KOLVEX-977240 format. One line per 2 residues: number of its first residue (from 1); their letters; for each residue z, x, y of C-alpha. Coordinates in nm, 2 decimals. Each point is the difference from the previous one (the first is absolute). Example, Ala and Ser with C-alpha at 12.3 -4.5 7.8 and 13.67 -1.06 7.14 Angstrom:
% residues 2
1) AS) 0.78,1.23,-0.45 ~ -0.07,0.14,0.34
This chain:
% residues 449
1) XX) 3.67,4.28,-1.33 ~ 0.02,0.38,-0.06
3) XX) -0.26,0.16,0.22 ~ 0.13,0.37,-0.01
5) XX) -0.30,0.25,-0.02 ~ 0.04,0.18,-0.33
7) XX) -0.16,0.26,-0.22 ~ 0.06,0.11,-0.37
9) XX) -0.04,0.35,-0.07 ~ -0.13,0.05,-0.36
11) XX) -0.15,0.27,-0.22 ~ -0.20,0.04,-0.31
13) XX) 0.28,0.16,-0.17 ~ 0.36,0.15,0.07
15) XX) 0.03,0.33,0.18 ~ -0.31,-0.08,0.22
17) XX) 0.21,0.01,0.31 ~ 0.11,-0.35,0.06
19) XX) 0.35,0.09,0.12 ~ -0.12,0.25,0.24
21) XX) -0.26,-0.23,0.16 ~ 0.21,-0.31,0.00
23) XX) 0.31,0.18,0.15 ~ -0.22,0.20,0.23
25) XX) -0.17,-0.33,0.14 ~ 0.34,-0.16,0.04
27) XX) 0.12,0.30,0.20 ~ -0.33,0.03,0.20
29) XX) 0.00,-0.36,0.10 ~ 0.37,-0.01,0.08
31) XX) -0.06,0.30,0.23 ~ -0.24,-0.21,0.19
33) XX) 0.28,-0.24,0.08 ~ -0.09,-0.26,-0.27
35) XX) 0.27,-0.18,-0.20 ~ -0.11,0.09,-0.37
37) XX) 0.13,-0.18,-0.29 ~ 0.01,0.22,-0.32
39) XX) -0.04,-0.14,-0.36 ~ -0.04,0.15,-0.35
41) XX) -0.16,-0.18,-0.28 ~ 0.21,0.04,-0.33
43) XX) 0.37,0.09,-0.07 ~ 0.01,0.34,0.15
45) XX) 0.30,0.08,0.23 ~ -0.09,0.35,0.11
47) XX) -0.33,-0.05,0.20 ~ 0.15,-0.28,0.21
49) XX) 0.25,0.25,0.14 ~ -0.29,0.20,0.15
51) XX) -0.14,-0.31,0.13 ~ 0.32,-0.09,0.17
53) XX) 0.02,0.34,0.15 ~ -0.36,-0.04,0.15
55) XX) 0.05,-0.34,0.14 ~ 0.37,-0.04,0.08
57) XX) 0.00,-0.32,-0.21 ~ 0.13,-0.07,-0.35
59) XX) -0.26,0.09,-0.27 ~ -0.06,-0.32,-0.22
61) XX) -0.14,-0.04,-0.36 ~ -0.25,-0.25,-0.10
63) XX) 0.02,-0.02,-0.40 ~ -0.18,-0.31,-0.13
65) XX) 0.16,0.06,-0.35 ~ 0.37,0.01,0.10
67) XX) -0.03,-0.27,0.28 ~ -0.29,-0.21,-0.12
69) XX) -0.33,-0.04,0.18 ~ 0.12,-0.29,0.20
71) XX) 0.25,0.22,0.20 ~ -0.23,0.28,0.09
73) XX) -0.15,-0.17,0.32 ~ 0.35,-0.14,0.11
75) XX) 0.17,0.35,-0.05 ~ -0.28,0.16,0.20
77) XX) 0.03,-0.26,0.28 ~ 0.39,0.06,0.00
79) XX) -0.06,0.37,0.04 ~ -0.29,0.00,0.24
81) XX) 0.12,-0.26,0.25 ~ -0.03,0.10,0.35
83) XX) -0.21,0.31,-0.10 ~ -0.34,0.11,0.14
85) XX) -0.11,0.14,-0.32 ~ 0.09,0.02,-0.37
87) XX) -0.10,0.28,-0.23 ~ 0.03,-0.05,-0.38
89) XX) 0.00,0.30,-0.21 ~ -0.13,-0.08,-0.36
91) XX) 0.12,0.12,-0.34 ~ -0.19,0.21,-0.27
93) XX) -0.37,-0.09,0.00 ~ -0.13,-0.30,0.19
95) XX) -0.04,-0.21,-0.31 ~ 0.30,0.12,-0.21
97) XX) 0.28,-0.23,-0.06 ~ 0.28,-0.09,-0.24
99) XX) -0.09,0.12,-0.34 ~ -0.21,-0.25,-0.21
101) XX) 0.02,-0.26,0.26 ~ -0.33,0.02,0.19
103) XX) 0.03,0.02,0.38 ~ 0.35,-0.09,0.02
105) XX) 0.21,0.22,0.23 ~ -0.32,0.20,0.10
107) XX) -0.11,0.10,0.34 ~ -0.30,-0.20,-0.04
109) XX) 0.21,-0.32,-0.06 ~ 0.23,0.06,0.29
111) XX) -0.31,0.06,0.22 ~ -0.14,-0.33,-0.10
113) XX) 0.33,-0.19,0.04 ~ 0.01,0.15,0.35
115) XX) -0.37,-0.07,0.08 ~ 0.01,0.36,0.13
117) XX) -0.28,0.25,0.03 ~ 0.03,0.32,-0.23
119) XX) -0.05,0.35,0.11 ~ -0.09,0.21,-0.29
121) XX) 0.14,0.36,0.01 ~ -0.22,0.23,-0.21
123) XX) 0.09,0.35,-0.12 ~ -0.35,0.16,0.07
125) XX) 0.11,0.36,-0.12 ~ -0.23,0.02,-0.31
127) XX) -0.29,-0.22,0.10 ~ -0.28,-0.06,0.25
129) XX) -0.28,-0.26,-0.06 ~ 0.21,-0.15,-0.28
131) XX) 0.25,-0.13,0.25 ~ -0.25,-0.29,0.07
133) XX) -0.02,-0.12,-0.34 ~ 0.39,0.01,-0.03
135) XX) 0.03,-0.19,0.32 ~ -0.27,-0.27,-0.10
137) XX) 0.18,-0.06,-0.33 ~ 0.34,-0.06,0.15
139) XX) -0.16,-0.22,0.28 ~ -0.21,-0.22,-0.24
141) XX) 0.26,-0.03,-0.29 ~ 0.18,-0.30,0.16
143) XX) -0.18,-0.19,0.26 ~ 0.31,-0.13,0.13
145) XX) 0.13,0.33,0.10 ~ -0.15,0.10,0.32
147) XX) -0.02,0.38,0.05 ~ -0.07,0.05,0.37
149) XX) -0.04,0.38,0.00 ~ 0.07,0.34,-0.14
151) XX) 0.22,0.29,0.10 ~ -0.10,0.32,-0.16
153) XX) 0.28,0.23,-0.11 ~ 0.01,0.38,-0.09
155) XX) -0.34,0.06,0.14 ~ -0.07,0.38,0.00
157) XX) -0.24,0.06,0.28 ~ -0.24,-0.12,0.26
159) XX) -0.28,0.02,-0.24 ~ 0.19,-0.19,-0.28
161) XX) 0.08,-0.25,0.25 ~ -0.36,-0.04,0.10
163) XX) -0.10,-0.04,-0.36 ~ 0.26,-0.27,-0.06
165) XX) -0.09,-0.20,0.31 ~ -0.37,0.01,-0.08
167) XX) 0.08,-0.13,-0.35 ~ 0.22,-0.28,0.13
169) XX) -0.26,-0.11,0.26 ~ -0.19,-0.17,-0.30
171) XX) 0.32,-0.19,-0.10 ~ 0.03,-0.21,0.31
173) XX) 0.37,0.09,0.05 ~ 0.11,0.19,0.30
175) XX) 0.18,0.32,-0.02 ~ 0.31,-0.06,0.22
177) XX) 0.15,0.35,-0.03 ~ -0.04,0.34,-0.16
179) XX) 0.30,0.21,-0.08 ~ -0.02,0.38,-0.08
181) XX) 0.22,0.15,-0.26 ~ 0.34,0.06,0.17
183) XX) 0.27,0.12,-0.24 ~ 0.26,0.04,0.28
185) XX) 0.01,-0.38,0.01 ~ 0.10,-0.03,-0.35
187) XX) 0.33,-0.15,-0.09 ~ 0.20,0.14,-0.28
189) XX) 0.03,-0.18,-0.33 ~ 0.23,0.02,-0.30
191) XX) 0.06,-0.20,-0.33 ~ -0.02,-0.36,0.15
193) XX) -0.26,0.07,0.28 ~ 0.05,0.11,0.37
195) XX) 0.33,0.13,0.12 ~ 0.15,-0.29,0.20
197) XX) 0.03,0.02,0.37 ~ 0.38,-0.02,-0.01
199) XX) 0.00,0.35,-0.18 ~ -0.25,0.17,0.23
201) XX) 0.12,-0.12,0.34 ~ -0.18,0.24,0.27
203) XX) -0.26,0.10,-0.26 ~ -0.08,-0.36,-0.06
205) XX) -0.03,-0.05,0.38 ~ -0.24,0.29,0.03
207) XX) -0.22,-0.11,-0.30 ~ -0.05,-0.36,0.14
209) XX) -0.09,0.15,0.35 ~ -0.26,0.23,-0.17
211) XX) -0.14,-0.30,-0.20 ~ -0.03,-0.20,0.32
213) XX) -0.18,0.30,0.19 ~ -0.24,0.05,-0.30
215) XX) -0.09,-0.35,-0.01 ~ -0.03,-0.06,0.36
217) XX) -0.23,0.32,0.01 ~ -0.21,-0.10,-0.30
219) XX) -0.01,-0.38,0.01 ~ -0.18,-0.25,0.24
221) XX) 0.31,-0.21,0.09 ~ -0.18,-0.23,0.22
223) XX) -0.24,-0.09,-0.29 ~ 0.29,-0.03,-0.23
225) XX) 0.19,-0.24,0.25 ~ -0.32,-0.21,0.02
227) XX) -0.03,-0.03,-0.37 ~ 0.37,-0.09,-0.01
229) XX) -0.07,-0.29,0.24 ~ -0.27,-0.16,-0.23
231) XX) 0.28,-0.10,-0.23 ~ 0.02,-0.39,0.03
233) XX) 0.31,-0.20,0.07 ~ 0.23,-0.08,-0.31
235) XX) 0.14,-0.34,-0.03 ~ 0.34,0.12,-0.14
237) XX) 0.33,-0.05,0.14 ~ 0.21,0.32,0.01
239) XX) 0.26,0.05,-0.27 ~ 0.35,-0.03,0.16
241) XX) 0.34,0.11,-0.15 ~ 0.16,-0.29,0.18
243) XX) 0.29,-0.17,-0.18 ~ 0.31,-0.21,0.10
245) XX) 0.29,0.19,-0.12 ~ 0.34,-0.15,-0.05
247) XX) 0.22,0.02,0.33 ~ 0.27,0.27,0.02
249) XX) 0.03,0.37,0.03 ~ -0.32,0.21,-0.10
251) XX) 0.09,0.21,-0.29 ~ -0.09,0.37,0.03
253) XX) -0.26,0.12,-0.26 ~ -0.03,0.37,0.00
255) XX) -0.34,0.13,-0.08 ~ -0.05,0.36,-0.12
257) XX) -0.24,0.21,0.22 ~ -0.05,0.37,0.08
259) XX) -0.22,0.25,-0.18 ~ 0.12,-0.07,-0.35
261) XX) -0.07,-0.39,0.03 ~ -0.31,-0.06,0.19
263) XX) -0.16,-0.28,-0.21 ~ 0.03,-0.34,0.17
265) XX) -0.21,-0.29,0.11 ~ 0.06,-0.10,0.34
267) XX) 0.01,-0.38,-0.11 ~ 0.32,0.07,-0.19
269) XX) 0.22,0.07,0.30 ~ -0.16,-0.28,0.18
271) XX) 0.09,-0.24,-0.27 ~ 0.34,0.11,-0.03
273) XX) 0.05,-0.03,0.38 ~ -0.17,-0.35,0.00
275) XX) 0.25,-0.11,-0.29 ~ 0.30,0.08,0.23
277) XX) 0.08,0.38,-0.09 ~ 0.06,0.27,0.25
279) XX) -0.21,0.29,-0.15 ~ 0.14,0.34,0.07
281) XX) -0.18,0.31,-0.13 ~ 0.20,0.31,-0.13
283) XX) -0.10,0.34,-0.13 ~ 0.14,0.08,-0.34
285) XX) -0.07,0.38,0.08 ~ 0.20,0.00,0.32
287) XX) 0.23,-0.29,0.03 ~ 0.35,0.05,-0.18
289) XX) 0.08,-0.39,0.06 ~ -0.17,-0.31,-0.05
291) XX) -0.08,-0.21,0.30 ~ 0.32,-0.18,0.13
293) XX) 0.05,-0.34,-0.18 ~ -0.26,0.05,-0.27
295) XX) -0.03,-0.31,-0.20 ~ -0.31,0.09,-0.19
297) XX) -0.21,0.31,-0.08 ~ -0.37,0.05,-0.04
299) XX) -0.13,0.32,-0.13 ~ -0.38,0.03,-0.03
301) XX) -0.23,0.25,-0.13 ~ -0.07,0.36,0.10
303) XX) 0.05,0.36,-0.11 ~ 0.37,0.05,-0.10
305) XX) -0.12,0.25,-0.27 ~ -0.10,0.23,0.31
307) XX) 0.35,-0.02,0.15 ~ 0.22,-0.03,-0.30
309) XX) 0.22,0.29,0.10 ~ 0.05,-0.14,0.35
311) XX) 0.06,-0.35,-0.13 ~ 0.25,0.12,-0.24
313) XX) 0.17,0.22,0.27 ~ 0.08,-0.32,0.19
315) XX) 0.28,-0.09,-0.21 ~ 0.17,-0.23,0.26
317) XX) -0.30,-0.22,0.01 ~ -0.06,-0.01,-0.36
319) XX) 0.36,-0.10,-0.05 ~ -0.03,-0.30,0.27
321) XX) -0.33,-0.12,-0.20 ~ 0.20,0.00,-0.31
323) XX) 0.29,-0.18,0.14 ~ -0.21,-0.26,0.15
325) XX) -0.20,-0.05,-0.32 ~ 0.32,-0.03,-0.19
327) XX) 0.14,-0.26,0.22 ~ -0.29,-0.23,-0.10
329) XX) -0.19,0.02,0.33 ~ -0.37,-0.08,-0.03
331) XX) -0.20,0.32,-0.04 ~ -0.38,0.00,-0.03
333) XX) -0.15,0.33,-0.13 ~ -0.36,0.08,-0.06
335) XX) -0.13,0.32,-0.17 ~ 0.16,0.27,0.22
337) XX) 0.30,-0.23,0.04 ~ 0.03,-0.04,-0.38
339) XX) 0.01,0.39,-0.03 ~ 0.26,0.02,0.27
341) XX) 0.23,-0.24,-0.17 ~ -0.03,0.17,-0.34
343) XX) 0.25,0.25,-0.13 ~ -0.20,0.30,0.08
345) XX) -0.35,0.11,0.11 ~ -0.14,0.33,-0.14
347) XX) 0.34,0.10,-0.07 ~ 0.15,-0.07,0.34
349) XX) 0.26,-0.26,0.04 ~ -0.11,-0.33,0.16
351) XX) 0.22,-0.33,0.05 ~ 0.08,-0.06,-0.37
353) XX) -0.03,-0.38,0.05 ~ -0.24,-0.02,-0.30
355) XX) 0.08,0.16,-0.33 ~ -0.33,0.18,-0.02
357) XX) -0.16,0.35,0.08 ~ -0.34,0.07,0.18
359) XX) -0.23,0.31,-0.01 ~ -0.33,0.09,0.11
361) XX) -0.29,-0.03,-0.24 ~ -0.36,0.11,-0.03
363) XX) -0.13,-0.34,-0.06 ~ -0.09,-0.22,0.28
365) XX) 0.09,-0.37,-0.02 ~ -0.23,-0.20,0.22
367) XX) -0.14,-0.37,0.00 ~ 0.05,-0.35,0.08
369) XX) 0.25,-0.21,-0.19 ~ 0.09,-0.36,-0.07
371) XX) 0.36,-0.05,-0.05 ~ 0.26,-0.28,-0.04
373) XX) 0.38,0.02,0.08 ~ 0.19,0.03,-0.32
375) XX) 0.33,-0.12,0.15 ~ 0.16,-0.14,0.33
377) XX) 0.06,0.26,0.26 ~ 0.04,0.01,0.37
379) XX) -0.36,0.08,0.03 ~ -0.15,-0.25,-0.24
381) XX) 0.09,-0.29,-0.22 ~ -0.07,0.02,-0.36
383) XX) -0.37,-0.10,-0.07 ~ -0.12,0.11,0.34
385) XX) -0.36,0.13,-0.04 ~ -0.11,0.29,0.22
387) XX) -0.29,0.25,0.02 ~ 0.07,0.37,0.07
389) XX) -0.10,0.35,-0.03 ~ 0.12,0.31,-0.17
391) XX) -0.05,0.35,0.15 ~ 0.21,0.28,-0.12
393) XX) 0.02,0.33,-0.19 ~ 0.36,-0.05,-0.11
395) XX) 0.16,-0.12,-0.32 ~ 0.34,-0.20,-0.02
397) XX) 0.18,0.02,-0.33 ~ 0.07,-0.27,-0.09
399) XX) -0.27,-0.19,0.17 ~ 0.19,-0.33,-0.03
401) XX) 0.36,-0.10,0.01 ~ 0.18,-0.26,-0.22
403) XX) -0.12,-0.25,0.25 ~ -0.36,0.10,0.12
405) XX) -0.14,-0.08,0.32 ~ -0.36,-0.10,-0.08
407) XX) -0.20,-0.10,-0.32 ~ -0.33,0.17,0.06
409) XX) -0.33,-0.18,-0.11 ~ -0.26,0.25,0.10
411) XX) -0.13,0.24,-0.12 ~ 0.26,-0.05,-0.29
413) XX) 0.29,-0.21,-0.07 ~ 0.34,0.18,0.06
415) XX) 0.32,-0.04,0.18 ~ 0.09,0.23,0.28
417) XX) 0.28,0.07,0.26 ~ 0.35,-0.11,0.05
419) XX) 0.20,-0.30,0.10 ~ 0.38,0.04,0.03
421) XX) 0.27,-0.14,0.23 ~ -0.22,-0.05,0.32
423) XX) -0.25,0.28,-0.08 ~ -0.36,-0.06,-0.06
425) XX) -0.17,0.35,-0.07 ~ -0.36,0.05,-0.14
427) XX) -0.29,0.23,0.03 ~ -0.21,-0.29,0.11
429) XX) -0.11,-0.03,0.37 ~ -0.04,-0.36,0.12
431) XX) -0.15,-0.14,0.33 ~ 0.25,-0.26,0.10
433) XX) -0.25,-0.19,0.24 ~ -0.15,-0.15,-0.31
435) XX) 0.35,-0.13,-0.11 ~ 0.20,-0.03,0.33
437) XX) 0.28,-0.19,-0.21 ~ 0.10,0.35,-0.12
439) XX) 0.11,0.10,0.34 ~ 0.17,-0.32,0.06
441) XX) 0.19,0.00,-0.32 ~ 0.12,0.37,0.07
443) XX) 0.12,-0.08,0.35 ~ 0.18,-0.33,-0.13
445) XX) 0.18,0.23,-0.26 ~ 0.09,0.25,0.27
447) XX) 0.14,-0.30,0.22 ~ 0.21,-0.12,-0.29
449) X) 0.19,0.32,-0.02
């Protein structure tokens, strides 16, 4: 049974203040000495970095599209084990989900799967009495979604607050917090959302501290904790990456990290470790050598386009990556990793493992995908079906090699990515918790080296 008190922080629409409130709540409760489990609905990698900074625990994603609805509660239980409170930040508007698929992957669906009360964060900057109609509509749309209270954001003055409170008195929902406009807490954004924590360092620490102070001053933390405790127990067993690997030495799997490669799901390293690997993180911006004994390489997503000159300048590491890939070692590359393996990125030399060039584009490629592995690779056997997510403003030419990585079936049919020697490289982000055999297969290929 999972009895962790929990809250889902949602909003009527994007840019209402969910991240500020959710991260601020995590920081404020952690400052009280509570063990806070941070979660994010959807595939986003960036917000969980701020959550981790606020709580000291890995930020974890709950994505019903990529992982399936049956895994949401088990993954939540895995992440929240032993914690005093879990805070789940929603995605987009409360009822927005995968395009054309109803409530799938929406915050509302995750809240129902977790049987968690919802706190609605409302941008009140351009309304007064109308806030009551807005809140009433969201609270009554789906009777299975329990909205337990409202936090008013971007409130202009004491008089504005009084008008909003008077209106919401008629709704029957309590006001659990009021936050005034505070641009000094804003976190910088760019082409794919917030700037990741790893790139901001001290500034990110200051921003999270400011969010916590702002939320602590403007919200009723005792009432919010009391609401979190009303969540009933879940009769779900926690997801576990447990696996009985073959006896013998643990192959070293090098995982790219640092400011240029910040996109990673915590469960991937856990699965690799459970499958028998020794996971060692390295920074392609700083390290001139791969970890000693590297048998396989995982290069996830991030922002290599922001660091192309620095990545290009680290010629010793680029040469080491190329030599490893040409030797036939297992290499799994997603999005940023794909670009790093290309011949060049925005005119700067990369590893040259793939005969392709990459460049920044004005067009944002974004959305869920259904994919099937076109051929065998150390990552997936031919015919393996997975769901994933694309999120980039770069273009790779050509987009697929002689042996593509994936055949895409949504939103259009196409092939994408590269499989050559031991390399599997693609724009597709996947969540291995939904297909743990991927990690096991990868480690087995590393062990066979």
